[in-house]
N, C-alpha and C positions, 0 to 999 in steps of 0.2 A: 339671280341669287345663286351663289355657288353652294356646293355640298356642305361646306363648313357653316355657312350661315343658316342653312336649312336645319341642320342638327341643333344649333343653338335655339332656333325658334321652337323646335319640338320639345326640347328640354324645358323651356320656359312654360309651355302649355301644360306639361306634365306636372311641373312644380306648382303651378297655380291650381290645378285640379286636386292635387294632394293636400295643398293647404286648405282648400275648400272642404274636403272630406274631414280633415282633422278638426277644422273649426266646427263643423256640424256635430261631430262626435263629442267634442268638448261641451258644446251647448247642451246636447242631450244628457250628458253625464251630470252637468251642473243642474239641469232641470230635474233630473232624477233625484239627486241629493237633496235639492230643495223640497221636492215632493215628499220624500221620505221624512225629512225633518218636520214638515207640516203635520205628518201623521205620527208624531212622537217617536220617530225612528223605528216604527214597527213595519218591517218590510212586507210581511204578509198582509197587514192591514192596508198599506199603500197599494199593493198589487190588487187586492180585492176591490178597492174603490176605483181603481183604474180599469176594472173588468178583465184583468189578466189572470186571476187565480181560478183554479178548478176546485169544486167542492170535494172534500174528502169523504170516503166511505168508511164506516166503522168496521174494523176487523173483528170477526167473531171470536169470542173467548172460548178457547178449546180447553176443556178440563180433561186432563189425562186420568185414566182409571187408576185408583189407588191399589197398591199391592196388598193382596190379602194377608192378613196376619196369620201366619201358620206357625203352630207350635211344634217344635222338634222334640219328639219323645224318644229318649234313648232306651233301647231295649236292653234289659239286664237279665242275665241268666239267673233263673230262680235257684234259690239255695236248695240243695238236696236235703231231704228229710233223713236224718241219720237212722241207720238200721243195723247197729252192732248187735251182739248177743243181748238177750233181754237184760242181762247184767253181767257181761262177759268179764271173767276174771283176768284173762290175758287176751286183749284185743290185738290180733296180728296187724291190723291196719286201722288207722283213725279215719279213713275216708268212709262216710256212711253211704248207704244205698237208698234209693227212693222206692216207695211202695208202688205196686203196679197200678195202672189207671183204673183197674176194675175194683180196687179196694176203696171202700168208703171211709171218709174221715170219721174219727172217733172223738167223743167229747172228753175223754180222760177216764171215766169209769169209777173214780174213787168216790167214796162217801166222805165229803169234807167234814172235818171235825171228829171223825170216828177214832175212838181210842183202841189201841191194840188190846186183844183179849188176854186172859190169863191161861187159857187152854186152846190148843189147836182145834180146828173144825173138821169133823168127819161126816161124810154122807155114805151110809151103807158100808161103813168100815173103810171108806176111801178118803184119805187125807186130801183136803182141798186148800189150796193157797192161791188166791187171786186178788183183784182189787177191791172186792167186797168182803172177802173172808181172809183176813190177815192172820199172822202167827204171833205168838208171844215173843217178846225180846229174848226171853230165856230159853226158847225152844232151840236145842242144839243137838240133834240126833247123829250128826255126822253123815257120811256117805252110806246109803242103804246097802247092806251086804247082798240082799237078793238082787237088787238092781245091778250091782257090780258083777255078780256071777252071771246074770242074764246077758249083760253086755259082752263079757268075755266069750261066752258061748256064741253069740252073734258075730263077734269080731273074728272068731276062728273060722266060721263058715264063710264070711266075706273074703277071707284070704284065699279060699279055694277058687274064688272068682277074680283073684288078683286085686282086691281092694283092702288096703291096710288101714282099717278104721282106728280112730283114737278118740277118747273122751277128754277133750282139752279143758273142760270146766264142769265140775259136778257140785258137790256140797259147798255152800258158802255160809258163813256165820252172819248174824245180824249186824255185828260191828263192821264186818268187811263190807256189807251192803251199804252201810252209811257212807263209807268212803267212796265206793263205786258210784252210787247214785249221785252224790254231790258233785263228783267229777264231771259226769255227763250233763247235769243240770247247769253247772257253771259254764261248760263249753257250748251247749246248744240251747239252753233255756229249759225251764221246768216243763213247759207245755210240750216241747218236742221230746224231751227225755222220757216223759210219761208214756210215750207210745212204744218205747222199746226197752226201757229199763224200769224195774220195779222199785218202788220206794222201800226204805228199810222196814222190814216186818211183813212185806207183801210178796217177797220173792219166792218163787217155787224152788229155787236152788237151796233155800234154807231147809227144805224138807229132806234133802238128801236123795230125792227121787228123780231129779231133773239132770239130764246128761246133754251137754253140748257136744255134738259129735262132728268130727271132720276126718279128712284123709291125710295120712302121714305124707310129708313132702309136697303137700298141696295147700300150704298155709294161707295162700292168697284167697282161698275160698272159705276159710274158717270165719264163722260169724258173719256170713254174707249170703244174700239170697242166691248168689251164683252157685252155691253148693248144690242147690236143688237141680241145677242144669247139668251137673257133672254125672258121669256114669256111676260113681260111688254113691252120690246123693240119690240117684234114681233107684239104685239097688236097695238102699236103706229104706226108702219110702215104701217100696214094695214088700219088704221082708221084716221090718222091725216088729210088726204086730205078732209075728210067730214066736217072738222072744219076750213078749210082755210089754213092749214099748209102743207109744203112740206119738204121732207128730202133734206136739202140744198146741202150736199156733198155725193152723192151716191158712190158706189163702181165703180172702173174702169173709173172714170170721172175726174181724177186729171188734165189731160191735158186741160179739158174744164173749170172746176171751179177754178183751181189753188191750191186746197187743197186736202189732203188725205181724204179718207172716214171717215166720222164722224157719227156714228150711233145715236148720241144724239143731234145733231145740226139741229133744225127745223126753217123754215122761214115762217112767215105769209105773204100770198099774196092774201087772200080772196078765198071764196069757188069756184066760177066758174073757176078761173085760176088754183087753186090747183087740182081740179078734172081732168082738161085737162092734166096737167103735169103728174099726177099720171097714167092716162090711157095710155099716150104715153111713159111713163117711160123715161122721159127726164129731163134735168136740167133747171134751170131758164135761163141760158145763151142761151141754145138751143131754149127754148120757145120764147125768145125775139129776137132771130136771131143775137146775137152779139158774137164776138170772143174776 
């Protein structure tokens, strides 16, 4: 047998072997199809019956933790409680100042439903005007001459220390107080206004004895608690009593006087009384023994 014949014989053997393999594969495929068909074409069911499937394991159910419900609270800046003059005729700035933390809140102090009297109230010949002792609507004495003279004397001495004091608001009529108080109440609400401005008939400025004092060319401190921190304000606090004036609304006395601290509001009471009030560090109400 030559080489050519040997190659032909080998090819025939390979061809027969391949045909046999293909035939076996086809038979298996046909058998598989038939088997699946018998099992309603459910491949998994057919494999299970043939013992070829593996049992499945249940996968655990993982519950993810829920996010906590957090409420976002926006911080808002508290509104400042206004602190202009008790009833400032000319308010150099509309920005109010807040009371110090040491000052206690006050409930208002007015006797609701109280009618204005026909005559002013005096205690030991001292005229009193506050939230419980109002003035008649017709009471209009104008600026007190003795108070003005005492202020001019005090102002002259203050100039020797280079402090140019001025009284930027003194006497106010009942009618003007109506306009002033309503303006503040409309702007800030009656509850807030009652802490720094007197209702008509209750203003000490109507007596003509109250002087709102500031320093010339330092208007930013007028009707402001910051006046008490200035050198002029400190000088006034230390010397006003020598001329018959008292700081009418001191710190931490709102429950007594009815008003927040006002570093600029002074009241003329005369030298003997002012000196005693200054030494005892009390208010006019405490001096008179009234509540």
